[in-house]
C-alpha positions as CSV (number, residue, x, y, z in Angstrom):
1,M,-46.5,119.0,-37.3
2,N,-44.8,116.9,-39.9
3,H,-41.3,115.5,-39.3
4,S,-39.1,114.4,-42.1
5,P,-37.3,111.1,-41.6
6,P,-33.7,111.3,-40.4
7,S,-31.1,111.1,-43.0
8,A,-28.6,108.2,-43.2
9,R,-25.9,110.4,-41.8
10,E,-27.9,111.4,-38.8
11,T,-28.8,107.7,-38.2
12,I,-25.2,106.6,-38.3
13,S,-24.2,109.5,-35.9
14,R,-26.9,108.5,-33.3
15,I,-25.7,104.8,-33.5
16,R,-22.2,105.9,-32.9
17,R,-23.2,108.0,-29.9
18,L,-25.2,105.2,-28.4
19,S,-22.3,102.8,-29.0
20,V,-19.8,105.1,-27.2
21,V,-22.2,105.6,-24.2
22,G,-22.7,101.8,-24.0
23,L,-19.0,101.2,-24.2
24,V,-18.3,103.7,-21.4
25,A,-20.9,102.1,-19.2
26,V,-19.4,98.6,-19.7
27,I,-15.9,99.8,-19.0
28,A,-17.1,101.5,-15.8
29,A,-18.8,98.4,-14.7
30,I,-15.7,96.2,-15.3
31,T,-13.4,98.7,-13.5
32,T,-15.7,98.8,-10.5
33,A,-15.8,95.0,-10.4
34,L,-12.0,94.6,-10.7
35,G,-11.4,97.3,-8.1
36,Y,-13.7,95.5,-5.6
37,Q,-11.9,92.2,-6.2
38,V,-8.4,93.8,-5.8
39,S,-9.6,95.5,-2.6
40,Q,-11.0,92.3,-1.2
41,S,-7.8,90.4,-2.1
42,S,-5.6,93.0,-0.5
43,S,-7.6,93.1,2.7
44,S,-7.5,89.3,3.0
45,S,-3.8,89.1,2.3
46,S,-3.0,91.8,4.9
47,A,-5.1,90.1,7.6
48,A,-3.6,86.7,7.0
49,S,0.0,87.8,6.5
50,P,2.6,85.7,8.4
51,S,3.9,88.7,10.4
52,N,0.5,89.6,11.7
53,T,-0.2,86.0,12.6
54,L,3.0,85.7,14.4
55,R,2.4,88.9,16.4
56,M,-1.0,87.6,17.4
57,E,0.4,84.3,18.4
58,H,3.2,86.0,20.4
59,R,0.7,88.1,22.3
60,G,-1.3,85.1,23.2
61,A,1.6,82.8,24.1
62,L,3.9,85.2,26.0
63,G,1.7,87.4,28.1
64,E,1.6,88.4,31.8
65,A,2.1,84.8,32.9
66,D,5.6,84.9,31.3
67,G,6.5,88.3,32.8
68,A,5.0,90.9,30.5
69,V,4.0,93.9,32.5
70,P,0.9,95.9,31.9
71,D,0.8,99.7,32.4
72,D,0.9,101.3,35.9
73,V,2.2,98.3,37.8
74,T,3.9,99.1,41.1
75,V,6.1,97.0,43.4
76,F,3.0,96.3,45.5
77,D,1.0,94.5,42.8
78,D,1.1,90.9,44.0
79,E,-1.2,89.7,41.3
80,T,1.3,90.5,38.5
81,P,3.7,87.5,38.1
82,A,6.6,89.9,37.1
83,V,6.3,91.3,40.6
84,A,5.1,88.4,42.6
85,N,7.9,86.1,41.3
86,L,10.7,88.4,42.3
87,D,13.2,87.3,45.0
88,P,11.4,88.0,48.4
89,D,14.3,90.0,49.8
90,L,14.5,92.1,46.7
91,L,10.8,92.7,46.8
92,K,10.9,93.6,50.4
93,A,13.6,96.2,49.8
94,L,11.7,97.6,46.8
95,R,8.6,98.1,48.9
96,Q,10.5,99.8,51.7
97,A,12.1,102.1,49.2
98,A,8.8,102.7,47.4
99,T,7.0,103.6,50.7
100,D,9.7,106.2,51.5
101,A,9.8,107.5,48.0
102,A,6.1,108.1,48.1
103,D,6.6,110.4,51.1
104,N,8.7,112.5,48.7
105,G,6.0,112.5,46.0
106,V,7.8,109.8,43.9
107,E,6.2,106.6,42.8
108,L,8.1,103.5,41.6
109,Y,6.6,101.7,38.7
110,V,7.8,98.3,37.4
111,N,8.5,98.2,33.7
112,S,9.9,94.7,33.9
113,G,10.7,92.2,36.7
114,W,10.7,88.4,36.7
115,R,10.6,86.9,33.2
116,S,10.2,83.3,32.0
117,P,13.0,81.8,29.9
118,D,10.8,81.9,26.9
119,Y,10.1,85.6,27.3
120,Q,13.7,86.4,27.9
121,N,14.7,84.5,24.7
122,Q,12.0,86.4,22.8
123,L,13.4,89.7,24.0
124,L,16.9,88.7,23.0
125,R,15.7,87.8,19.5
126,E,14.0,91.1,19.2
127,A,17.2,92.9,20.4
128,V,19.2,91.1,17.8
129,S,16.8,92.2,15.1
130,K,16.8,95.8,16.5
131,Y,20.5,96.2,16.9
132,G,21.7,94.1,14.0
133,S,24.0,91.6,15.8
134,E,24.2,89.3,18.8
135,D,27.2,91.2,20.1
136,E,25.4,94.6,20.1
137,A,22.2,93.0,21.5
138,A,24.2,91.5,24.4
139,R,24.8,95.1,25.6
140,W,21.1,95.3,26.5
141,V,19.6,91.8,26.8
142,A,21.1,88.7,28.4
143,T,20.4,85.1,27.5
144,A,17.8,83.2,29.5
145,T,20.6,81.2,31.3
146,A,22.4,84.3,32.4
147,S,19.7,86.9,33.0
148,P,19.0,87.9,36.6
149,H,15.4,88.7,35.5
150,V,14.8,85.0,34.9
151,S,16.0,84.2,38.4
152,G,13.8,87.0,39.8
153,D,16.9,89.0,41.0
154,A,16.5,92.1,38.9
155,V,13.8,94.8,38.2
156,D,13.5,97.6,35.7
157,L,12.0,100.7,37.2
158,G,10.6,104.0,36.1
159,P,9.8,106.8,35.4
160,S,12.9,109.0,35.4
161,D,12.1,110.7,38.7
162,A,12.0,107.3,40.3
163,T,15.4,106.2,39.0
164,T,16.8,109.6,40.0
165,W,15.5,109.1,43.5
166,L,16.9,105.6,43.6
167,S,20.3,106.7,42.4
168,E,20.5,109.0,45.5
169,H,18.8,106.8,48.1
170,G,18.8,103.2,46.7
171,A,21.9,102.1,48.6
172,E,20.1,102.7,51.9
173,Y,17.9,99.8,51.0
174,G,20.6,97.7,49.3
175,L,19.2,98.6,45.9
176,C,21.9,99.3,43.3
177,Q,22.1,100.2,39.6
178,I,24.3,97.6,38.1
179,Y,25.0,98.9,34.5
180,K,25.9,102.4,33.5
181,N,23.9,102.1,30.3
182,E,20.7,101.0,32.1
183,P,19.7,103.5,34.8
184,W,16.4,101.6,35.2
185,H,18.0,98.2,36.1
186,Y,18.2,97.5,39.8
187,E,19.3,94.5,41.9
188,L,19.7,93.8,45.6
189,R,23.2,94.2,47.1
190,T,22.7,94.0,50.9
191,K,26.3,95.1,51.6
192,A,25.5,98.4,50.0
193,I,23.5,99.4,53.1
194,D,26.8,99.8,55.0
195,R,29.4,100.2,52.2
196,G,27.5,101.8,49.3
197,C,26.8,100.3,45.9
198,P,29.7,98.6,44.1
199,P,31.2,100.2,40.9
200,M,28.9,99.7,37.9
201,Y,29.7,97.8,34.8
202,A,29.6,99.7,31.6
203,D,27.0,97.3,30.2
204,P,26.0,93.7,30.7
205,T,28.8,92.4,28.5
206,Q,31.3,93.4,31.2
207,D,29.4,91.4,33.9
208,P,31.1,88.1,34.5
209,R,27.6,86.5,35.1
210,M,26.8,87.1,31.5
211,R,29.6,84.8,30.3
212,Q,27.8,81.7,31.3
């Protein structure tokens, strides 16, 4: 079969189609390359951002040795510094109370106990950031020089059934809630065994010890 040669118009049309296809392919290749570079740059920036680095450094520097408490720690966990470094008399009272509470199906977990000064100061900085001012943060977190956690004289307990049980029976062991706004915070008041717990402060800012 004989074919006539393409006309000039057909030739030009084919060249244009080929040019368009080639241009589209080039644009697609450039877009893919740029997208990959942006993705890589974004990932690298996120991984190395100062906030992420600081969080990793914080976890490494201020861990259990400074008083951070892992999950499911009880007052019997001697290997946890937050428990082991509590005042011996406070710890003894806590263990007596925990033993009796267990008979009623209630278990006392330690959310926070002894803390190092560095850890206490870190918690205070976080509270200032969370509540927006030092005055408001002081209602929840004391300075390292004033906090009974740093001296090993305070413990934060949970869950809610444990603190409910302690609110009813804690005085029998000399364990008293100190602040109305912190139902989890308990300290030892030995006179409470005979006289009951003293009146609570509204919050730590009302506690004379916090004015050091």
